[in-house]
N, C-alpha and C positions, 0 to 999 in steps of 0.2 A: 527421451521420456515423457512417458503418460500424465497429462493433468493430476495432479496428487487433489484438486477438489474434486474428482470424478473417478479416480482410480488408485487404488493402495496394493501398494507388490508389495508379495512375499517372499522378496528376493533378501539378502545375497542368496546364490547356490553355486556350488561349487563346479567346475568345468566337467569332471567324472559323473558327479550325480546328474546335470543337462543332458550329457553323453546316452545316461541310460534312461533319461524320460523319454529321449527323442528316438530312441534303439538308433545310436550313432557310434560311429569308432574315434575316437578322439586321434587326433594325429597332429603334430607337433607340438604338443604341448609341453612344456618344459616341468609344467607343475599340475596334475589334477586338479590337486586341492586349492588352485587359483582361484578366486571369484569374480561372477558375475553379478549385477547389482540390478540389471535390468534387460529389455530386449530393445531392439531402435532400428532406425530405416540404414541400411549399406551408408548413406548419404550424410548423415549425422552419429552414427553410429560413436561413440569414444571405446579407448582401451579398456572400459569396464564394462561394457556393453555387447550384447547378441546379437545379430541377425542372419541373413541367410538371402543365400544367393539360388534362383530358382528360374530365371527368365534372362535370355541371351543380350535381351534389350538394355540390361543393365549390367553387362559385362565391365565399361570400363568404372561404373560406378566402387561394384566388387574390385578390381584393381589399383584404385584409389582408396579404398576406404581404411578408417582408423576404427574397426572395430575390434575390439579383443580378441571376439570369437565369432565364428560364422557357419552355419548350416549347408554344406554345399555338397554336388552330386560328384563321384569318383571322377568324373572327366574332368573338372574344371579346378580339379587341387592344383595343378601346376601355375596356375593363372593367381595363385593368393598371394597376398601381400607376404614376404616374409616374417613380420612379426606375428599375422594372424594367425588364432589356434584356428584346425578345424574340426568338426564333426561330421564327419562325411555319410552320406546317406544315400539312399538309392531315391528317395522321394523326399529332398530336404524341403519343401513346405508343408509337408504334412506334419515331420519333425519338429518346424519351427512352429506350428499350432499346439503341438502338447507341449514345447517347452512355452509358449505365450501362456497357456494355460496355468502350469505351473506357478509362473511368477505374478499372473493376473486370474484366479479360480474364483467360481461363480461366489456372490456372498450367501452367505448361510443365513436363511428365515430366521426372524425374530420372533421367537413365537409369542401368539397374542391374539387377542380379539379387538380391533380398535372399539371406542367407545360409539363411534358411528355407524359401525358394521351394523347390517341387517342379517340377521341370522335365524331364518326357521328352528321351531323348537324340538322338529323331527331331525332336522340335519346332524350330518356327524362330521364334527370336526379329528383328524386325524393328530395325534402329540408331535410338537414342534413346529406346527405349522403358524403361520404369520398371515393373518386376515385386514388387510389395508383397511384406512378409511373410505368409507361411502362404499362398502361391500354390500351387494346382497346374494346372500344365499336362500334359496327355493326348499320346496317343503322335501322331503329324503334326500337331500343331496348328499354325497360322501365325499371326503376331504379327505387324502391320504396322509401319511405322516413326512412332516419336511417339507409340506408346501407353502408357495408364497403367493397368495392372492392380489394382484394389483390393486390399487387405489379405482373405485367406482366400478368395478366389474361387476357382472351379474351371470352366478349359476343360477341355474334353472331349474326347477323342481324335477329331484329325481338324478340328477348326473350324477357320475360317478366320474373322479379323480383317484388313478395312485397315487404311489408314493414321490415323492421328489418331484414334482410337478412346479415348475413356473409361469403364472396367469399374468400376462402385463395389464397395465394401466385399460381400462375402457371396455374390455375382451368381455362379450357375451358370449354362453354356452349354453345351447339347449337341446335338450333330446339326444345325448353325448354320453358314449365311455369309452375315456381316455384311460390309456396305460400309465407307467412311470418313467419317470425321466424325460417327461414330455416339455418341451419350452412352444410358449404362446405369446408373440409378440402382440403390444397395442393394435387397440381397434382392430382385431380380428371378432369374427361372427359366424360362430359355426353352429350349426342345427336348426338353421331357418329355414323357412319353406322352401322345399324346391319349385320351379318357374314350370309349373306341371297345371296341364288346362286342355280340355276340349273344344275348338270352336265350333261355332254352328252361328247361323240365322238372326239367334237372340244376344249374340255377344258369347263371349268365350265363357267355360265352365269350369271354375276349378275343382282339381282334382284332390283331394285330401291328401297331405305326406304323410304317411303313417310309419315310416321307418324310421335310423337313428344315424349317428355319425361314428362310427368306429374307429379311433387311433390309435395305433399299435404304439410300443414301448421306442423310448428314443427320439419321435417324432418332433421336428422344429417346424411354426407355420408362423408365417412373416406377419406384419403389421399390413391392417387393412385389407387382409387375406379372408374371401366369404368361404365358405362351405356347405354347401347345403345338404339337409339330411335327405336318407331314400323317401321312394314313393310308398312302397313297400318293402324290397328290398333295402338293405344297409345302403348308408357311402361307407369305403373304406377306404381308410390311410394304412399304409403295411408299415412296420417296425423299420423304425433308423432313415424315413424319409425327410427330405429336406425341401421343402417350401419356403419360397421368397415372398415377397412382399406384394399386394396390389394382384394377387393370383385368385380367379372365379374356377369354382369346383363345382360342377352342376351336380344333380341329385341322383343318385344311383350308381353312381363313378366307383370305379376300385381301383387302386394305385397300390401296388405291391411294394415290396421289399426295397430300402435304397435307393429310391429315384430321386432325381433332382428335379425342381420345377423353378425355374426360374422369373423373374417377374413379370407381370402383364401377360400373363399365358391365362386362356380362357379352354377348359374343359367341358363339353356339354355331356348332357346326361346320357347315364349307361355306358358310358365309353370305360374300356378297359385299358390302366397302363402298366403292363407287365415288369416283373421286379428290375431292377438296376437301370434303367432307364433315364434319359436326361432330355428334358425340354427345354431349350433354350428362350429368350426372353419372346414374349408377343408370339407365343406359337399358339393357332386354335385348333382345337381337336372338335371335329363334328362328333354328333352322337353315336352310339350306338357301334364304333369302331373300335379296334382292338389294335394297341401298339406293342408290339411281341418285346420278350425280355431281352434288355442291353441296346434297344435301338437309339442312336442319337439323332434327336430333329433338330436342324438347325432356326435359327432366330427367325422369326415373323413367317415361318410356314404355316401353310394351312393343310391339314390330315385330313380327307374327305373318305380313306378307302385304309384297309388295314396294313398293316407297316409290320413286316417279317421280325421276328427277333435279331439283332445284331446289327441289323440296315441302318445305315446312316443316309439321312432323307435333308433335303434343302430344297425351298420354293412354293408357290400356292399355284394351283395344287402340289404338295410335295413330290417332287422324283429324286430316285438317287443322286447324291452329289455329285459323282463323275458327271452322268448325264447334265445335269443342271449347270455345270459348269463349262461341258462342252457347248451346249446351247446359246450361252452366254457369247463363247469366243464366234460360236457361227454367225450370231446378230450383230457380232461389231465388225465382222468380217463384210456384211454384206452392207452395213452402214455407211463402212469406207468405201466400197464399190459404187455407191450410189451416190456419194458424193465426190467420187473423183470425174 
């Protein structure tokens, strides 16, 4: 059970309702009206709680679990304890996410402007929005309906937010236009100057950064991530993309729809990341390269040239995954021979 000091459950829910929420098929249930009171891990779940099984490493925990119900793939139904109700799904983890959201939805804003917030007279605040203590909202900024602006956040002049946006504590937003249902977590910096300058014998000359950051609907941006505004063209983050903590995205970068960018990735200026691409942790992307749609980039890879759509690459410089592991095996054999 989640700590009630921090989380408030909306349950209980019937098994039938949870199956509908998860898009799963209910099996083994004597009573679809039986109540589940919470979500829990396999190891600690009780008969009144629901869990999920989606990783073979936890097979024994699944077999031994006391959970009253479990989301599970059809291939693993036969391994379930006899007393366990099953919500069968081709994607149990996704189903669990939907169930957990039902128990623990995002909290609604508490409409109003805190007395310590500083809101420019020309700013517009949408109905139902919550402006927390210490917030600063600049001239001509527009906050949509049902937004939450966390404590000490700064919304710069002219910034536009759509509806149902959640801005974490200490976030700063400048020179950006943000869609609806966006979440930006604590400490993120969006719209600062890009790293643009012309070197010369008298030192570097800064190039004015005159673009914006455009963020599509449904994007999530992790804590302490930085996204620079464009130098002339805009920096763009496409609809539904998920960006982890501590990511750096340079000026003029274009990230497509529904991409996944994991922690400590660095993307240099004017790179293009096309739709549905996945960049694992600590990937480095050089400037002006293109990563094609649906490409998968392994952790700590260095991208120095264009990657075709659908490719899976690994290493620095990155090469196809099969080739990378073939080289590793050959190197191990050479080392072994030398040691003989």
